[in-house]
Steps between C-alpha positions, in 0.01 A plus 500: 500500500647814340742464213787745457585588143837667541598759238749362249661844439596547861841658575655403835712814499201733445306317770796529743523870431127543548519317832791725609280800411213349705726501803573875474346748749299428811404130492478278205251522212320170572288528186810529283654196673185295430472635144849365430552192713136385494501485121815297454558127534759351735765486234453865408506600867833324535633689201383833657668403833830433318472820296424701812803364675722576200369852452477614866745262674224406750285196546143569392347283767693681777387831353142386484516391866625847599234679297177304575355317794229274631302261283601689188870444582441129551306465183756685286787307669335173405438621144872553461600147604548199276207259548708249697636775732151639544358158594788456746424838668132416525570162662755650735253774614227237539713278718647777708161663554361441850187341364692257279320541171569148374224536230746731316761223499246239390368726220847577360609136531190371326519722189876479426679216324779310680763702311334826594487398864867405498580845359 
């Protein structure tokens, strides 16, 4: 399994500004989005989301949804969520899916502690 070593000198404000720049022009700069969000841990991504909202008075997740699409949108959206929220989304999608992917529910339930499941 890959391990993320997030930079310790990261600036949420600079990252938020870089994301805003990635949204300029025709379509989004997907490589810039991955370069920023893909190299930050969940706590840092939450800081970026907060900084983006403070700087641009707009929710970063909503902006991402309007700029990107398809599997990339779903992946980035899930990156931005807190772990408990991400697990809830995955379970919801698995249950609502026509094929009823209960293996997703079983996998999440088997690796989380009771406290994490309750969250």
